[in-house]
DSSP file (Angstrom, degrees, kcal/mol; ACC not computed):
  #  RESIDUE AA STRUCTURE BP1 BP2  ACC     N-H-->O    O-->H-N    N-H-->O    O-->H-N    TCO  KAPPA ALPHA  PHI   PSI    X-CA   Y-CA   Z-CA
    1    1 A X     >        0   0    0      0, 0.0     4,-2.4     0, 0.0     5,-0.2   0.000 360.0 360.0 360.0 -37.4  -17.1  -14.6  -11.0
    2    2 A X  H  >  +     0   0    0      2,-0.2     4,-2.4     1,-0.2     5,-0.2   0.907 360.0  50.0 -65.9 -39.7  -17.3  -12.2  -13.9
    3    3 A X  H  > S+     0   0    0      2,-0.2     4,-2.2     1,-0.2    -1,-0.2   0.931 111.0  49.3 -61.9 -45.7  -20.4  -14.0  -15.2
    4    4 A X  H  > S+     0   0    0      2,-0.2     4,-2.3     1,-0.2    -2,-0.2   0.915 112.5  47.0 -60.5 -47.2  -22.0  -13.9  -11.8
    5    5 A X  H  X S+     0   0    0     -4,-2.4     4,-2.2     1,-0.2    -1,-0.2   0.927 114.0  46.4 -62.3 -46.8  -21.4  -10.2  -11.3
    6    6 A X  H  X S+     0   0    0     -4,-2.4     4,-2.4     2,-0.2    32,-0.2   0.834 110.6  53.0 -70.1 -31.6  -22.6   -9.2  -14.7
    7    7 A X  H  X S+     0   0    0     -4,-2.2     4,-2.8    -5,-0.2     5,-0.2   0.934 109.4  49.2 -67.0 -44.6  -25.7  -11.4  -14.5
    8    8 A X  H  X S+     0   0    0     -4,-2.3     4,-2.5     1,-0.2    -2,-0.2   0.922 112.7  47.6 -59.1 -43.2  -26.6   -9.7  -11.1
    9    9 A X  H  X S+     0   0    0     -4,-2.2     4,-2.5     2,-0.2     5,-0.2   0.893 112.1  50.1 -66.6 -37.6  -26.1   -6.2  -12.8
   10   10 A X  H  X S+     0   0    0     -4,-2.4     4,-2.4    24,-0.2    -2,-0.2   0.916 111.5  47.7 -66.1 -41.8  -28.2   -7.3  -15.8
   11   11 A X  H  X S+     0   0    0     -4,-2.8     4,-2.4     2,-0.2    -2,-0.2   0.929 112.9  48.6 -64.1 -44.0  -31.0   -8.5  -13.5
   12   12 A X  H  X S+     0   0    0     -4,-2.5     4,-2.2    -5,-0.2    -2,-0.2   0.928 113.7  46.3 -62.5 -44.8  -30.9   -5.3  -11.5
   13   13 A X  H  X S+     0   0    0     -4,-2.5     4,-2.6     1,-0.2    18,-0.3   0.894 111.7  51.9 -66.0 -37.6  -30.9   -3.1  -14.6
   14   14 A X  H  X S+     0   0    0     -4,-2.4     4,-2.5    -5,-0.2    -1,-0.2   0.904 108.6  50.4 -64.8 -40.5  -33.8   -5.1  -16.1
   15   15 A X  H  X S+     0   0    0     -4,-2.4     4,-2.1     2,-0.2    -2,-0.2   0.892 111.1  49.4 -64.1 -39.7  -35.8   -4.7  -12.9
   16   16 A X  H  X S+     0   0    0     -4,-2.2     4,-1.4     2,-0.2    -2,-0.2   0.932 112.9  47.0 -63.3 -44.4  -35.2   -1.0  -13.0
   17   17 A X  H  < S+     0   0    0     -4,-2.6    -2,-0.2    10,-0.3    -1,-0.2   0.890 112.4  50.2 -63.3 -40.2  -36.3   -0.9  -16.6
   18   18 A X  H  < S+     0   0    0     -4,-2.5    -1,-0.2     1,-0.2    -2,-0.2   0.872 109.0  50.6 -68.5 -37.4  -39.4   -3.0  -15.9
   19   19 A X  H  < S+     0   0    0     -4,-2.1     2,-0.7    -5,-0.2    -1,-0.2   0.803 102.8  66.4 -73.4 -27.7  -40.5   -0.8  -13.0
   20   20 A X     <  -     0   0    0     -4,-1.4    -1,-0.1    -5,-0.2     7,-0.1  -0.848  63.1-171.6 -98.3 117.8  -40.3    2.4  -15.0
   21   21 A X  S    S+     0   0    0     -2,-0.7    -1,-0.2     1,-0.2    -2,-0.0   0.791  80.9  51.7 -79.7 -27.4  -42.8    2.5  -17.8
   22   22 A X  S    S-     0   0    0      1,-0.0    -1,-0.2     4,-0.0    -5,-0.0   0.724  85.3-149.5 -85.4 -21.0  -41.5    5.7  -19.6
   23   23 A X    >   +     0   0    0     -6,-0.2     3,-1.0     1,-0.1     5,-0.1   0.813  44.9 145.9  58.0  34.2  -37.8    4.6  -19.9
   24   24 A X  T 3  S+     0   0    0      1,-0.3    67,-0.3     2,-0.1    68,-0.1   0.791  70.6  51.7 -72.1 -25.6  -36.8    8.2  -19.7
   25   25 A X  T 3  S-     0   0    0     66,-0.1    -1,-0.3    -8,-0.0    61,-0.1   0.438 111.0-125.4 -89.0   1.4  -33.6    7.2  -17.8
   26   26 A X    <>  +     0   0    0     -3,-1.0     4,-1.3     1,-0.1     3,-0.3   0.875  52.9 156.2  58.7  46.0  -32.8    4.7  -20.5
   27   27 A X  H  >  +     0   0    0      1,-0.2     4,-2.8     2,-0.2   -10,-0.3   0.742  68.1  67.4 -69.4 -23.1  -32.6    1.6  -18.2
   28   28 A X  H  > S+     0   0    0      2,-0.2     4,-2.4     1,-0.2    -1,-0.2   0.908 100.1  48.3 -61.0 -42.1  -33.3   -0.5  -21.3
   29   29 A X  H  > S+     0   0    0     -3,-0.3     4,-1.9     2,-0.2    -1,-0.2   0.919 112.2  49.3 -63.4 -44.5  -30.0    0.5  -22.8
   30   30 A X  H  X S+     0   0    0     -4,-1.3     4,-2.2     2,-0.2    -2,-0.2   0.914 111.5  48.0 -61.1 -45.3  -28.2   -0.3  -19.6
   31   31 A X  H  X S+     0   0    0     -4,-2.8     4,-2.8   -18,-0.3     5,-0.2   0.914 110.4  51.4 -66.7 -40.3  -29.9   -3.7  -19.2
   32   32 A X  H  X S+     0   0    0     -4,-2.4     4,-2.1     1,-0.2    -1,-0.2   0.871 109.2  52.0 -64.2 -33.6  -29.1   -4.6  -22.8
   33   33 A X  H  X S+     0   0    0     -4,-1.9     4,-2.1     2,-0.2    -1,-0.2   0.937 113.2  43.8 -63.5 -46.1  -25.5   -3.7  -22.3
   34   34 A X  H  X S+     0   0    0     -4,-2.2     4,-2.6     1,-0.2   -24,-0.2   0.872 112.0  51.8 -71.2 -35.6  -25.3   -5.9  -19.2
   35   35 A X  H  X S+     0   0    0     -4,-2.8     4,-2.5     2,-0.2    -1,-0.2   0.894 109.0  52.1 -67.7 -35.6  -27.1   -8.8  -20.8
   36   36 A X  H  X S+     0   0    0     -4,-2.1     4,-2.2    -5,-0.2    -2,-0.2   0.906 110.8  47.3 -61.8 -41.3  -24.6   -8.6  -23.7
   37   37 A X  H  X S+     0   0    0     -4,-2.1     4,-2.5     2,-0.2    -2,-0.2   0.902 111.0  51.8 -67.5 -38.5  -21.7   -8.7  -21.3
   38   38 A X  H  X S+     0   0    0     -4,-2.6     4,-2.0   -32,-0.2    -2,-0.2   0.905 109.4  50.0 -64.0 -39.3  -23.4  -11.7  -19.5
   39   39 A X  H  X S+     0   0    0     -4,-2.5     4,-2.2     2,-0.2    -1,-0.2   0.906 110.0  50.7 -64.4 -40.0  -23.7  -13.5  -22.8
   40   40 A X  H  X S+     0   0    0     -4,-2.2     4,-2.2     1,-0.2    -2,-0.2   0.929 111.6  47.1 -62.0 -44.3  -20.1  -12.8  -23.6
   41   41 A X  H  X S+     0   0    0     -4,-2.5     4,-2.4     1,-0.2    -1,-0.2   0.826 109.0  55.7 -69.6 -29.1  -19.0  -14.2  -20.2
   42   42 A X  H  X S+     0   0    0     -4,-2.0     4,-2.3     2,-0.2    -1,-0.2   0.922 108.6  46.5 -67.5 -42.4  -21.2  -17.2  -20.7
   43   43 A X  H  X S+     0   0    0     -4,-2.2     4,-2.1     1,-0.2    -2,-0.2   0.909 112.4  51.2 -63.7 -41.7  -19.5  -18.1  -24.0
   44   44 A X  H  X S+     0   0    0     -4,-2.2     4,-2.3     1,-0.2    -2,-0.2   0.908 109.9  49.9 -61.5 -42.9  -16.2  -17.6  -22.3
   45   45 A X  H  X S+     0   0    0     -4,-2.4     4,-2.6     2,-0.2    -2,-0.2   0.893 109.2  51.6 -66.1 -39.3  -17.2  -19.9  -19.5
   46   46 A X  H  X S+     0   0    0     -4,-2.3     4,-2.2     2,-0.2    -1,-0.2   0.926 113.2  44.1 -63.3 -44.3  -18.3  -22.6  -21.9
   47   47 A X  H  X S+     0   0    0     -4,-2.1     4,-1.4     2,-0.2    -2,-0.2   0.870 113.8  50.1 -70.2 -35.0  -15.1  -22.5  -23.8
   48   48 A X  H  X S+     0   0    0     -4,-2.3     4,-3.0     2,-0.2     5,-0.3   0.905 110.3  50.6 -69.4 -39.2  -13.0  -22.5  -20.6
   49   49 A X  H  X S+     0   0    0     -4,-2.6     4,-3.0     1,-0.2    -2,-0.2   0.910 107.7  53.3 -61.3 -42.7  -15.0  -25.4  -19.3
   50   50 A X  H  < S+     0   0    0     -4,-2.2    -1,-0.2     1,-0.2    -2,-0.2   0.826 115.4  41.9 -60.0 -32.0  -14.3  -27.3  -22.6
   51   51 A X  H  < S+     0   0    0     -4,-1.4    -2,-0.2    -5,-0.1    -1,-0.2   0.902 126.2  29.2 -82.5 -42.5  -10.6  -26.6  -22.1
   52   52 A X  H >< S-     0   0    0     -4,-3.0     3,-1.1     1,-0.2     2,-0.3   0.740  83.3-166.4 -93.4 -25.6  -10.3  -27.3  -18.4
   53   53 A X  G >< S-     0   0    0     -4,-3.0     3,-1.3    -5,-0.3    -1,-0.2  -0.561  71.3  -6.0  73.9-135.2  -12.9  -29.8  -17.7
   54   54 A X  G >  S+     0   0    0     -2,-0.3     3,-1.5     1,-0.3    -1,-0.2   0.718 124.1  74.1 -69.7 -20.7  -13.7  -30.4  -14.0
   55   55 A X  G X  S+     0   0    0     -3,-1.1     3,-1.6     1,-0.3    -1,-0.3   0.703  78.7  76.7 -65.5 -18.0  -10.9  -28.1  -13.0
   56   56 A X  G <  S+     0   0    0     -3,-1.3     3,-0.3     1,-0.3    -1,-0.3   0.819  91.0  54.1 -59.7 -31.1  -13.0  -25.2  -14.1
   57   57 A X  G <  S+     0   0    0     -3,-1.5    -1,-0.3     1,-0.2    -2,-0.2   0.395 102.8  58.7 -89.3   3.9  -15.1  -25.6  -10.9
   58   58 A X  S <  S+     0   0    0     -3,-1.6    -1,-0.2    -4,-0.1     2,-0.1  -0.552  72.3 170.6-128.4  68.3  -12.0  -25.4   -8.6
   59   59 A X        -     0   0    0     -3,-0.3     2,-0.1    -2,-0.2    -3,-0.1  -0.382  35.9-107.5 -77.0 157.6  -10.4  -22.0   -9.3
   60   60 A X     >  -     0   0    0      1,-0.1     4,-2.2    -2,-0.1     5,-0.2  -0.418  28.4-112.0 -76.7 159.9   -7.6  -20.6   -7.2
   61   61 A X  H  > S+     0   0    0      1,-0.2     4,-2.3     2,-0.2     5,-0.2   0.879 117.6  53.2 -61.4 -38.9   -8.2  -17.7   -4.8
   62   62 A X  H  > S+     0   0    0      1,-0.2     4,-2.5     2,-0.2    -1,-0.2   0.906 108.8  50.1 -64.6 -41.2   -6.1  -15.4   -6.9
   63   63 A X  H  > S+     0   0    0      2,-0.2     4,-2.4     1,-0.2    -1,-0.2   0.902 110.2  49.8 -62.3 -42.6   -8.0  -16.3  -10.1
   64   64 A X  H  X S+     0   0    0     -4,-2.2     4,-2.2     2,-0.2    -2,-0.2   0.887 110.4  50.1 -66.7 -37.5  -11.3  -15.6   -8.3
   65   65 A X  H  X S+     0   0    0     -4,-2.3     4,-2.5     2,-0.2    -2,-0.2   0.921 111.6  48.2 -65.6 -44.4  -10.1  -12.2   -7.1
   66   66 A X  H  X S+     0   0    0     -4,-2.5     4,-2.3     1,-0.2    -2,-0.2   0.904 112.0  49.4 -63.5 -40.3   -8.9  -11.2  -10.6
   67   67 A X  H  X S+     0   0    0     -4,-2.4     4,-2.7     2,-0.2    -2,-0.2   0.884 110.2  51.5 -66.1 -37.1  -12.3  -12.3  -12.0
   68   68 A X  H  X S+     0   0    0     -4,-2.2     4,-2.7     2,-0.2     5,-0.2   0.942 110.8  47.2 -65.2 -45.0  -14.1  -10.3   -9.4
   69   69 A X  H  X S+     0   0    0     -4,-2.5     4,-2.3     1,-0.2    -2,-0.2   0.904 113.0  50.0 -61.2 -40.0  -12.1   -7.2  -10.2
   70   70 A X  H  X S+     0   0    0     -4,-2.3     4,-2.4     2,-0.2    -2,-0.2   0.924 111.5  48.1 -64.5 -44.3  -12.7   -7.8  -13.9
   71   71 A X  H  X S+     0   0    0     -4,-2.7     4,-2.1     2,-0.2    -2,-0.2   0.904 113.1  46.7 -62.8 -41.6  -16.5   -8.2  -13.3
   72   72 A X  H  X S+     0   0    0     -4,-2.7     4,-2.5     2,-0.2    -1,-0.2   0.862 111.5  52.6 -69.2 -34.6  -16.7   -5.1  -11.2
   73   73 A X  H  X S+     0   0    0     -4,-2.3     4,-2.7    -5,-0.2    -2,-0.2   0.905 108.5  50.1 -64.6 -40.9  -14.7   -3.2  -13.8
   74   74 A X  H  X S+     0   0    0     -4,-2.4     4,-2.1     2,-0.2    -2,-0.2   0.910 112.3  47.5 -63.4 -42.6  -17.1   -4.3  -16.5
   75   75 A X  H  X S+     0   0    0     -4,-2.1     4,-2.1     2,-0.2    -2,-0.2   0.918 113.0  48.6 -64.5 -43.8  -20.1   -3.1  -14.5
   76   76 A X  H  X S+     0   0    0     -4,-2.5     4,-2.2     2,-0.2    -2,-0.2   0.906 110.7  49.9 -63.8 -42.7  -18.4    0.2  -13.7
   77   77 A X  H  X S+     0   0    0     -4,-2.7     4,-2.4     1,-0.2    -1,-0.2   0.874 109.5  52.5 -64.5 -37.0  -17.5    0.8  -17.3
   78   78 A X  H  X S+     0   0    0     -4,-2.1     4,-2.2     2,-0.2    -1,-0.2   0.898 109.0  50.2 -64.1 -39.7  -21.1    0.0  -18.3
   79   79 A X  H  X S+     0   0    0     -4,-2.1     4,-2.7     2,-0.2    -2,-0.2   0.895 110.1  49.6 -64.3 -41.1  -22.3    2.5  -15.8
   80   80 A X  H  X S+     0   0    0     -4,-2.2     4,-2.5     2,-0.2     5,-0.2   0.921 111.7  48.1 -66.8 -42.5  -20.0    5.2  -17.1
   81   81 A X  H  X S+     0   0    0     -4,-2.4     4,-2.4     1,-0.2    -1,-0.2   0.911 112.8  49.1 -62.1 -41.6  -21.1    4.6  -20.7
   82   82 A X  H  X S+     0   0    0     -4,-2.2     4,-2.4     2,-0.2    -2,-0.2   0.918 111.8  48.6 -64.2 -44.0  -24.7    4.7  -19.6
   83   83 A X  H  X S+     0   0    0     -4,-2.7     4,-2.4     2,-0.2    -2,-0.2   0.901 111.8  48.5 -66.0 -40.7  -24.2    8.0  -17.7
   84   84 A X  H  X S+     0   0    0     -4,-2.5     4,-2.3     2,-0.2    -1,-0.2   0.927 113.5  47.2 -62.4 -44.5  -22.3    9.6  -20.7
   85   85 A X  H  X S+     0   0    0     -4,-2.4     4,-2.9    -5,-0.2     5,-0.2   0.901 111.9  50.9 -64.1 -38.6  -25.1    8.6  -23.0
   86   86 A X  H  X S+     0   0    0     -4,-2.4     4,-2.4     1,-0.2     5,-0.4   0.892 110.7  48.3 -65.2 -40.7  -27.7    9.8  -20.6
   87   87 A X  H  < S+     0   0    0     -4,-2.4    -1,-0.2     2,-0.2    -2,-0.2   0.891 114.6  46.1 -69.5 -37.9  -26.0   13.2  -20.3
   88   88 A X  H  < S+     0   0    0     -4,-2.3    -2,-0.2     1,-0.2    -1,-0.2   0.931 117.2  41.8 -69.5 -46.0  -25.7   13.5  -24.1
   89   89 A X  H  < S-     0   0    0     -4,-2.9    -2,-0.2    -5,-0.2    -1,-0.2   0.848  86.2-168.0 -72.3 -33.9  -29.2   12.5  -24.8
   90   90 A X    ><  -     0   0    0     -4,-2.4     3,-0.8    -5,-0.2    -3,-0.1   0.925   5.2-175.5  45.5  67.2  -30.6   14.6  -21.9
   91   91 A X  T 3  S+     0   0    0     -5,-0.4    -1,-0.1   -67,-0.3   -66,-0.1   0.798  79.3  40.2 -65.7 -29.4  -34.1   13.1  -21.9
   92   92 A X  T 3  S-     0   0    0    -68,-0.1    -1,-0.2   -67,-0.0    -2,-0.1   0.486 106.7-121.2 -97.1  -3.5  -35.4   15.4  -19.2
   93   93 A X  S <> S+     0   0    0     -3,-0.8     4,-2.0    -4,-0.1     5,-0.2   0.665  70.8 132.3  74.3  16.9  -33.7   18.6  -20.4
   94   94 A X  H  > S+     0   0    0      2,-0.2     4,-2.1     1,-0.2     5,-0.2   0.902  71.5  46.9 -66.9 -44.2  -31.9   19.0  -17.1
   95   95 A X  H  > S+     0   0    0      2,-0.2     4,-2.3     1,-0.2     5,-0.2   0.909 112.1  51.1 -67.1 -42.9  -28.4   19.6  -18.6
   96   96 A X  H  > S+     0   0    0      1,-0.2     4,-1.9     2,-0.2    -1,-0.2   0.905 111.9  46.8 -62.0 -42.4  -29.9   22.1  -21.1
   97   97 A X  H  X S+     0   0    0     -4,-2.0     4,-2.0     2,-0.2    -1,-0.2   0.875 111.0  51.4 -68.6 -37.1  -31.6   24.1  -18.4
   98   98 A X  H  X S+     0   0    0     -4,-2.1     4,-1.7     1,-0.2    -2,-0.2   0.869 109.8  50.2 -67.5 -36.3  -28.5   24.1  -16.2
   99   99 A X  H  X S+     0   0    0     -4,-2.3     4,-1.5     2,-0.2    -2,-0.2   0.871 109.5  51.1 -69.2 -35.7  -26.4   25.4  -19.1
  100  100 A X  H  < S+     0   0    0     -4,-1.9    -2,-0.2     1,-0.2    -1,-0.2   0.883 109.8  49.7 -68.5 -36.5  -29.0   28.2  -19.8
  101  101 A X  H  < S+     0   0    0     -4,-2.0    -1,-0.2     1,-0.2    -2,-0.2   0.870 110.5  50.5 -68.1 -34.1  -28.9   29.3  -16.2
  102  102 A X  H  <        0   0    0     -4,-1.7    -1,-0.2     1,-0.2    -2,-0.2   0.821 360.0 360.0 -70.8 -30.9  -25.1   29.4  -16.2
  103  103 A X     <        0   0    0     -4,-1.5    -1,-0.2    -5,-0.1    -2,-0.2   0.469 360.0 360.0 -82.1 360.0  -25.0   31.5  -19.4
């Protein structure tokens, strides 16, 4: 479930990056983060399949729920990291202008 959620997030971020030519919102960074997470979960799935065999495809409901929460947490953490980086880099100068108005 974690793999599925992160792959969906990676595809969505990649489509956002592909549609915007200037990459001012740094969707490329976001998509690379999610593709890295998807690669990590793929390696985890391969090793878990090697350990469990056919039982890998019949998880219990509690395990699926835990995996879903983990996947959603990974996606949320990726969004937080992306937003913090976006605020620090300030590609459009919005934060800088807001701070000048407040001062």
